[in-house]
Every structure is written in structure tokens, then in C-alpha cells.
C-alpha positions, -999 to +999 in steps of 0.1 A: -704-641-729-723-668-724-754-669-747-786-695-731-806-723-758-843-710-756-864-730-741-872-761-761-839-766-777-819-795-773-792-814-775-790-813-810-792-779-812-771-779-795-743-797-815-751-781-845-745-745-828-711-762-819-700-785-849-704-742-868-680-732-849-654-755-845-656-754-885-667-716-892-645-698-858-622-698-834-639-730-818-626-711-781-663-719-768-678-748-744-712-749-739-726-769-700-760-786-701-766-781-662-793-755-649-809-749-693-785-752-721-751-729-717-730-721-746-701-694-735-676-687-761-638-664-755-637-652-785-652-618-803-654-638-839-675-665-823-691-641-804-702-624-834-709-661-856-735-668-831-748-632-830-760-634-864-761-672-871-784-683-842-798-661-827-831-671-833-819-703-816-800-683-785-803-660-757-771-637-752-773-627-708-752-612-678-722-637-671-740-640-633-773-654-647-775-690-652-815-694-643-844-692-667-864-676-647-887-647-671-877-655-703-896-666-736 
């Protein structure tokens, strides 16, 4: 599943999310920093954590959508 950071959030937020996933989830994720900050998770447990703990910071997107047009 792919999630995009809301606009205006940056590197420290990416680190916070990554650290939390490594500590509390399966840790099977990666973060890309091109065309916006994109968090990919490979495990259902990590996806549930992102939806529950970081829903105010992230927006779930279609796997083919990578730009920020039309976003909040």
C-alpha cells in the first residue's frame, strides 16, 4: 500500500513514521523522496498502523498515483 505525506510535512515526519514502524510493526516498508514523500508498506500490520496512528499525516493513494495534484 502507498501513502503520501500531507503537504508541508518533511524529513522529521518521515523519520518518526519509519522509527515507529520499526519499533511496533513488521518493519517491512520503504520511503521514497522523489515526487513527494511516499511511504510504501508491504505488510498488513504496517498498513493498519499507518491508518490508525498516522492518518492525520498521511493519505492513502492508488499505487499508480504519485504526484500531489489535487491534494489538500
